[in-house]
Structures are given as C-alpha cells and as structure tokens.
N, C-alpha and C positions, 0 to 999 in steps of 0.2 A: 504493499500500500504506499503510495507516495506521500511525502511530508508536505501537507497542505500549506504550512507556513512558508515553505521555500518555493512553492510553485510559482511560475510566471504570472498566472491569473491572480494569485493571492497578492504578489508583489505590486501588480497593477492596481488591484483594488485598494491596497494600502496607500499607494501613491495618490490615487483619486481622493481618499479620505483625508490624507494630509493636506492636499491642495484645497480642499473645501474648508477645512479648519483654518488654514493659513489665510485664505481669503476673508473669512469671518473676522479673524484677529485684525488684519489690515483694515478692514472696513470700520471696526470699532475704533482702532487707534486714529483713523482718518477723521472721526468725528470731533477730535480734540485739535486738529489742525485748522487754522483760520482760512487759508487760501487753497483753491483747487489745484494749483500747480504743485504745491507742496504735497498735497494729498496723493496726487498722481505719482509723484517721485517716491513716496513713502514705501510702497510695495517693493519697488525695484531695489531700494536701499536695504531693506530688510533681507531680501533674497540674497543681496550681495554679502551681507554679514553672516548669513547662514551658509553661503555657498563655499565651494572649494577654491578659495583664494588664499595665496601664501601670506600676504600682508593686507590688513584691512584699513587702508587709509582712503581718503576721498579720490585720489587718482586711480588706485586699483579698483575701487568700487565703480568709478565711472567707466573704465575700460570694461569691466565685467558686464556692465549694462549697455555697452556698445556706444557710449557717449564719447565724443572727441575731447571734451573738456570736463573738468571736475566741478564746474560752477554750480551745477544743480545740486550735487551732494553737499557742497560747502554751504550753499544757501540753506538746505534742509537742516543741517547740523547747527549753523551759527546764527541764521537770521530769520528763519521761518518762525511765525507766531503760533504758539500752541496755548491751549487753555490748560495751563499747568494745574490750576485748582481742581478742575473736573478730572483730569488725568490722575492726580494723586488720590482723590477720593475714590475713583474706580479701582485703582491699584489696592487701596486699603480694604475696600468692600469685597474684593476677590481674595483677600488674605495673602497677597504677594508681599515678599519682603521688600524693603527699601533698596 
C-alpha cells in the first residue's frame, strides 16, 4: 500500500491548502496597510521572505519577485503606512507572541 503522505496527489493537495491559507493571511494583513500599492506588494514580499533565497534583503527580494529595482520592497519596509494599533490588537487576540 503506497504511503499517502508522500504521494504526488497528496503533495499537490497540501500545496493547494497552503496556498489558500497563505492567501487568507496576506488578505488579513492587507487590511492593515493604507494604500493599495503596498497591499499588492505585501504578498510578493512575504513569499520572498518564505522563499528559497540565500540573503533576505530588499535587493534579493526584488530580484526574486522579478523587479528591476528594490524601490517597492524598500517602500513597503520603510515608508508604507500601516494601522499599527489594529495590527497589534489582532496579533494579541490571536495569542501570537510579540
């Protein structure tokens, strides 16, 4: 009997489940970002952080996303406006550590 956990179909199903959960997480975080441009960049930025990249700085993340420059990543990190209070309250209500 084949091991269902290691089957290609099971791996594909797990990937779809992970993608769905990731999309929900990005959508929730996006509610705390003020501008649409920053919300659009957020998912790609998080994928870069979770991806297989040797160094995780704005240049490597931009290259991973296919961007010619790191301006968008730098903006998201340093200048994008977030509703920090709501984000902090949501983190606390979920029981996540600081």
